[in-house]
N, C-alpha and C positions, 0 to 999 in steps of 0.2 A: 504494500500500500504506499503510495507516495506521501511525502510529508507535506503539510500545507505551507504555502508561502509565508503565512503569518508566523508559523513556528520556525521556519528556516531563518527568517529575518530576526526573530527573537534570539535564536541560537547564535547567529553570527554577531549580533550586537553584544550578547553576553560574553562571547569568546574575546571580542575586541576589548571590552571593559576589563576582563581578567588580564589580558595581555598589557593593557595600559597600567595595571597595578603591579606589574612585575618589579619595577624598581623599589616600590614600598615594601613588597614582600621580601625582597633580597636584603633589605636593611634589618628585617625582623628575624629571619631564619638563623643567623649566627648565634642568637640568644638561645636557640633550642639545640645547638650542636652537641652539647654535653648530655643532654637528656635523650636525644634521638640517636646519638652515637653514629653519625654519618661522617664519612671521610671525604666524599666528593660532593661539593656544594652544588655544582651544576646538575649532577644526576638527581640529587635530592630535590632541588627546586623544580626540575623538569617533571619528575614523578608527581610531586604535590600539585603542580599546576595542571598537568593532564588529568589527574584524579579530580581536581576541582571542576575542570571543564566538563568532564564526563558525568560527574554526579549532578552538576547543575543542569546539564542537558536533559538528563532522564527525569529529574524532579520537575523541570519546566514542562516537559511533555506530559507528564501525569497531571499537572495542574491545568494545563490548557485543554486536554482531551478527556480528562476525568477517567483515565485508565492507564495501565502500564503499556509501554511500547511493545509491540510484537517483535519477533525475531528479525523480520525483514526491515522493520523501522529502525531497530537498534543498529543494524548494518549500515543503513543510510546515515544515521546520526554519526556513527563511527567514521564514515567517509568524510563527512563534513568536518568533524573535529580533526581528523588526520590531515586534512588539507591545510590546517593551520600549524601543524607541527614545525615546519621550517621557520615560520614567523616567531613562534614561541621560543625556539632554540636561539634564534638570532637575538631576540630581546633579552634573553638571559645572558648570552655571551657579551652583549654590548654593555651590560650593567654589572658584570662580575668584577 
């Protein structure tokens, strides 16, 4: 089932807002380094941001459609999110 244009727009706007917040997130994560025991800041931030994007995406879908996304919809959401991976990586690298 194709995703609605309204949802795709919301998803893209949400991803862009999360990306815009990367510099602020990068300032906060070193405070957690001793608690979370991570060695590679880039990998940690990248994983956290991707997790935030995917979690927000699925939550938004449920709120907008009053149901969980089906498998084919999750794949499409994943493709949209994946298209932003290079931008997210570049944003992290530019602010490390």
